[in-house]
C-alpha positions as CSV (number, residue, x, y, z in Angstrom):
1,M,-9.9,0.2,11.8
2,R,-9.9,-3.0,13.8
3,L,-8.7,-6.0,11.8
4,A,-10.2,-9.4,12.5
5,W,-7.0,-11.3,12.2
6,G,-3.6,-11.2,14.0
7,T,-2.9,-10.3,17.6
8,P,-4.9,-7.4,19.0
9,P,-4.5,-4.5,18.8
10,N,-4.3,-5.2,15.0
11,G,-5.1,-2.2,12.8
12,L,-4.8,1.5,12.9
13,I,-6.5,4.7,14.0
14,E,-7.2,7.4,11.5
15,G,-7.5,11.1,12.3
16,G,-7.4,14.5,10.6
17,L,-9.9,17.0,9.4
18,S,-12.5,14.6,8.1
19,G,-12.7,16.6,4.9
20,D,-13.6,19.9,6.5
21,P,-13.2,22.1,3.4
22,R,-12.4,25.2,5.4
23,K,-9.2,23.6,6.8
24,V,-8.0,21.2,4.0
25,L,-4.7,22.1,2.4
26,P,-3.7,21.4,-1.2
27,P,-2.6,17.7,-1.7
28,V,1.0,16.9,-0.9
29,K,3.4,15.0,-3.2
30,H,3.3,11.3,-2.6
31,E,6.5,9.9,-1.0
32,P,6.4,6.1,-1.2
33,S,7.9,3.9,1.5
34,S,10.2,2.3,-1.2
35,V,11.9,5.7,-1.5
36,T,11.8,7.1,2.1
37,G,12.5,3.8,3.9
38,I,9.8,4.7,6.5
39,L,7.5,1.6,6.7
40,N,4.0,1.2,8.0
41,T,5.0,-0.5,11.3
42,V,3.8,-0.1,14.8
43,G,3.7,3.6,15.7
44,A,4.2,4.8,12.1
45,I,2.2,7.9,11.0
46,S,1.1,7.6,7.4
47,M,-0.9,9.9,5.1
48,A,-4.5,8.8,4.3
49,R,-5.4,9.2,0.6
50,F,-7.7,8.1,-2.2
51,A,-4.9,7.9,-4.8
52,P,-1.2,8.8,-4.8
53,G,-0.8,12.6,-4.6
54,T,-4.3,13.2,-3.1
55,A,-3.3,13.3,0.6
56,T,-4.3,16.5,2.3
57,A,-4.8,16.4,6.1
58,D,-5.9,13.0,7.2
59,F,-3.5,10.4,8.6
60,S,-3.2,7.0,10.2
61,I,-1.3,5.7,13.2
62,M,-0.4,2.0,13.0
63,L,-1.1,-0.2,16.0
64,S,0.4,-3.2,14.3
65,D,2.7,-3.7,11.4
66,Q,0.8,-3.2,8.1
67,P,3.2,-4.2,5.3
68,G,0.3,-4.3,2.9
69,L,0.3,-0.4,3.1
70,D,4.0,-0.2,2.1
71,A,4.9,0.5,-1.5
72,D,5.5,-2.6,-3.6
73,P,7.3,-1.4,-6.8
74,S,7.1,-4.9,-8.3
75,S,3.3,-5.1,-8.1
76,S,1.2,-4.9,-11.2
77,D,-1.4,-2.7,-9.3
78,P,-0.5,1.0,-9.5
79,D,-2.1,1.6,-6.0
80,R,0.1,-1.1,-4.4
81,Q,3.2,0.1,-6.3
82,A,2.7,3.5,-4.5
83,G,1.5,2.2,-1.1
84,F,0.7,4.7,1.6
85,A,3.3,7.4,2.5
86,A,4.5,6.9,6.1
87,F,6.2,10.0,7.2
88,G,7.1,9.6,10.9
89,H,6.6,7.6,14.1
90,V,5.0,8.2,17.5
91,V,7.9,8.6,19.9
92,A,5.8,9.0,23.1
93,G,2.2,8.4,23.8
94,M,1.5,5.0,22.2
95,D,-0.5,4.2,25.3
96,V,-2.9,7.0,24.3
97,V,-3.1,5.7,20.7
98,R,-4.0,2.3,22.2
99,R,-6.7,3.8,24.4
100,I,-8.2,5.6,21.3
101,Y,-8.1,2.3,19.4
102,D,-10.0,0.6,22.4
103,A,-12.6,3.4,22.7
104,P,-16.2,2.4,22.0
105,L,-17.4,2.6,18.3
106,S,-20.7,4.0,17.1
107,A,-23.0,1.5,15.3
108,T,-24.5,4.4,13.2
109,A,-21.7,6.9,12.5
110,G,-19.8,6.9,9.2
111,A,-20.9,5.9,5.7
112,G,-20.0,3.0,3.5
113,V,-17.1,0.9,4.7
114,L,-16.6,3.4,7.6
115,K,-20.0,2.7,9.1
116,G,-19.4,1.1,12.5
117,E,-15.7,2.0,12.4
118,M,-16.1,5.6,13.8
119,L,-15.6,6.4,17.5
120,E,-18.7,6.9,19.6
121,K,-17.1,10.1,21.0
122,P,-14.4,11.6,18.7
123,V,-11.1,12.3,20.3
124,R,-9.5,15.7,19.6
125,I,-5.7,15.8,19.1
126,V,-4.6,19.0,20.8
127,T,-0.9,19.0,20.2
128,V,1.7,17.3,18.0
129,R,5.4,18.1,18.0
130,R,8.0,17.4,15.3
131,M,11.1,15.8,16.8
132,P,14.6,15.4,15.4
133,L,15.2,12.1,13.6
134,P,17.0,9.8,16.1
135,S,20.5,8.7,15.1
136,S,19.3,5.1,15.1
137,A,16.8,5.8,12.3
138,V,17.1,3.9,9.1
139,A,18.5,6.0,6.2
140,P,16.3,6.5,3.2
141,V,16.8,4.0,0.3
142,S,17.6,4.8,-3.3
143,A,14.8,5.0,-5.8
144,G,14.0,1.5,-7.1
145,Q,15.4,-0.2,-4.0
146,S,13.3,-2.0,-1.4
147,P,13.7,-0.7,2.1
148,P,15.1,-3.0,4.7
149,R,12.6,-5.1,6.6
């Protein structure tokens, strides 16, 4: 997703199983950024979803800060109240994420709003590793509190 405003690269890349029913796991519980304190900032990894509690295997990696994806408990819109659940950060390899973002797009692949947003040649993610939380990480906030900005 390449956003037309802001300083490039402005947007995110999305990956996952693309709905392959043979590999999709049951949906995971939604964990809003207002509870975890993990915000949709550069390098954040966030669950893709249709509605809160429907995330299965697709995810996004932020190339720019996307505060509009963070939970906003004061919003009157239930979707904005929940936001998108960021659950980690890229700790190495953002150069690779930027190269994926810069890769040529297909004019015909995808449907609906995704038409023209899909890569000409899909990129396969071969390995991902879970790393310990760095000691400098922000601690989660209490329910009902806004995370630090």
